[in-house]
N, C-alpha and C positions, 0 to 999 in steps of 0.2 A: 433650155435657151443657151445659145452660144455666148460665151463670155467675150466681151469686146476687146479685152486686153490679152486674150490667150496668145501665148508665145510658142506653143507647140501643139501639134495635132495629135491628140491622145489616141486617135484611131490607128495611128501608124505604129504604136508601141504594143509590145506584148502585154498581156493583162496584168501581171505582177508589177511591171513598170508603171502602167497606168494607175494602178491602185496606190503605188508609192507616191505619185504626184498628187493624187487626191488626198492622201493621208497628210502630206506636207501642207497642202492648201488648207486642210481642216485645222492643222496645228498652228500655223502662223498667218492665217488669213489669206492664203492664196499666193504661192510662190510664182506660179505661171499665170496668175491673175493678179499682177504685181501690187502688193499692198503698199510698196514704196511709192508707186505712181499715184495711188489715191492719197497717200500722206502728203506728197508734194503738191497735188492739186488742192488739197485742203489748206495747205500753208499759203499757196498763192491766193486762194479765195479770202483767207483771213487777212492777208496783207491788203487786198483790195478793199475789204470792209473797213480796215483801219483808216485807209485813205479817205473813203467816202464819209464815214461817220465823223471823223475829226476834221475833215476838209483841210488836211495838211499833207505835204509831201514827206515821205519818209527820208531819213537822212542817208547820206552816202554810206555811212557805216552799216546801217540796216540793209541797204541794198546789197552791199558786199556780203553781209552775213547770210542773206537769203540765197544769193548765188552760190556761196560755199555750201550751204545746206543742200541745195539741189544737186550739186556735183557729188557730194559725199553720199547722198542717198542713191544716186544713180550708180556709183561705183559699187556700193554694197549689194545692190540688186544684181548687177552684172556678175559679181563674185559668186553669189548664191546660186544663180542660174547656171553658171559654168560648172560649179561643183556638182550640182544636181544632174546635169547632162553627163558628166563623167561617171557618176554613180549608176545611171541607167544602163550603161554599157556592161556593167558587171552584175546586174540583177538577174537571178536565175529563174527558171520556169517554176520551181517549187518554192519560191520566196514567199515570206509571210509578212508583208509590210503592214497589214491590218493590225498585227499584234505589237507593233512598235508603239510605245507610249507617246502621247502628244507632248508631254513634258520633256522627254528625251529629245524629240525633234526640235522643240523650241530652243532648248539649251544648245543643241548642235549648231543651229544656224546663228545663234547669238555669238558663238565662239568662232565661227569660220567666216563670217560675212566681211571681215577686213582682209582676208587672205587673197592676194592677187597673183602670187607666184605660181606659175603653171605646175611645177612639180609638187608643191605643197597642196595645191588644189586636187591633184591626182590622189594624194594620200587621204585627204578629206573625203573625196568621192568613194574611195575604197571602204572607208569606215561606214559611210552611209549605206552603201550597197551591202556590206557585211552584216549590218544590223537588220536590213530588210530581208536578207537571205535567211538569217538565223537570229531572230530577236533575242537580245541579251548577250550578244557577242562582245559588245563594247559598253562598258559601264559609263555612267555619267562622269565618274572620277577620271577615267581614261580620256574622255572627250575634253574635259577641262585641262588635263595635263597636256594634250596635244595643242590646245589653244595657247599654251605658254611656250611651245617649242619654236625654234627658228630652223631655217634650212640646214644649218651646220649640225644641229642636234639630230635631225632626221638622217642626214648622211652618215654621221658617226654611229648611230644605232644600226643602220643598215650594214655597215662594216662589221659590227659585232655579230650580227645575225649570220654572217658567213661561216661562223664557227659553231652554229647551233646543231645539236644532236637531239634526236627524238628519243627520250628515255622516260616514257610515261608523260612527262611534260617536256617542252622544249628547253634544253639546257646548253648554255655556251660552255664549252670545255676550254677554259683558260687556265692552263697549268703553270706556266712560267712566262709572264708577260715580257720578259727580256729575251725569250727565244726568238730566233729570226723569223719563224713562220708568222708570228704575230706582228712583229715590226714591219715586215714586208707588206702587210695587208692593213696597215693603218691603226693597229691597236697598240696603245701606249698606256703607261701607268696613269698619267694625268687625264687622259681621255676617259678611262674607266672611272676615275674619281668624279669626273664631270657627269657621266651617265648615272652614277649613284646619286649625285647631288640633285639632279632633275627628276629623279624618281622612277627611272626605267630599269635599274638594276640595283642589286646589293653587292657591294665589292668589299671583300675581306682580304687585304693584301698579305696578311700573315698566316692566320689559321686556315683559311679555306673551308670548303664545305664537303660533306660526305653524304652518301646515301646509305642508310642502315637497313638491316633486316632483309637483305637480298637472298634469294635462293641460290643454289649452286650454279645455275645457268640463267643468264639473262640475255635479252636481245636489244641492241640499240640500232639506230639507223642514222645515216648521214645523207641527206638529200635523196632519200629513197633507197639507198644502198644499205642493207641490213648486215649486221655482224653479231655473232654470238660470243659471249664471254663466259668462261668457266672459272669458278672459284674453288679454292681448296676444300672449304667446308660444305656440308650438305645444306646448311641453312644459316641464317643470321650472319651473312657476310656483310662486310663494309667496303665501300668503294669511294675513293676520293674523286670528286668531280671538279676540282679546281677552285678558283677564287671568286667566281662570279655566278650569281643566279639572277634570273629575271624576276622583277616584281610582277604583281598581278597585271598591272597595266602593260608592262613589258611583254608578258606572255600574249596578251590580246593583240598588241601591235605587231608582234613577230609573225603572226599568222598572215598579215597582209603586206609585210615589207618584202620587197622583191630583191632579196639578197642573192648573191651568186656564190656557189661553193668554191672552196680553195682546193685545187687538185692535189696539192702535196700534204694537205692537212690529215687525211686518214692515216697515211703511213706514220706521220709524226705521233698521232694519238696512239696507234697500236704499239709503237716503240715505247712510248711513255707508260702505257699499261703494262708492258712486259717488265719494265724496271720495277713496277709496283707489285708484281706477282700475279697480275690478271692475265689469263691465257685466252687469246683469240682462237676460237675453235677452227677457223679457217683463215689463213692469211689473206690480206688484201692482194688482189692481183696487181702486179707491177704495172700493167697497162691500164689499171683502173682509172677511169675518168668520169666526171659527172657532166651531164649535158643540161 
């Protein structure tokens, strides 16, 4: 039977997207069979019952409270539907929304229902789609952390992700925060402290971090451009990777943050490696550019 409050034609969606909507409806009582609409209707009916039974008019304060409640619920509903629509655009054909836990979905919408900013809704949509595409991609802890972020935090983290290298895990190579390549692209000491404080990175301003036990040759890549490094010893090599590493939540979010590469950064990194005794097996082409 067709749901009277259906806001979307499921037949027009690819099957995984349809399954995702059904899964959401199962978890929170029907996102596109709006549970808020029913809650509002119930509230209205209850108010009428109070009037009839007590045979009194509710006060002006109660009237205003009810109006505020209706508006707030409508806004939450609009936010959740907007985020879901954005997520549907990124749901893949081989997605597995059935495997997403109901508790995860319930918590997700509890955290995002107040988000009305368009760009932050896009971020939430990518998280929902990512979880549907590969269940387990985003932990409940990460969802809760994103719920505490504001737009400034998201922009700052995206700036940091412009310096990420793939090295087994995504690793931001922040060697000297005072160097111009970082300053020119929004990275400062105080901003790294802030990212550490909100739980997206671990920042050690003095000691820094190392990768240990490396073979003589390793491959890293920067936005799809690989480079090989050669060390002096045949095994058990050490490599300084700078002063910042991503937390678990940071790693999860880095996968969906649409950062852009910094064209001059690869040459800067190769020069830094050279001073530390790491040899790039083939130099970066001077005309190298990332697209």
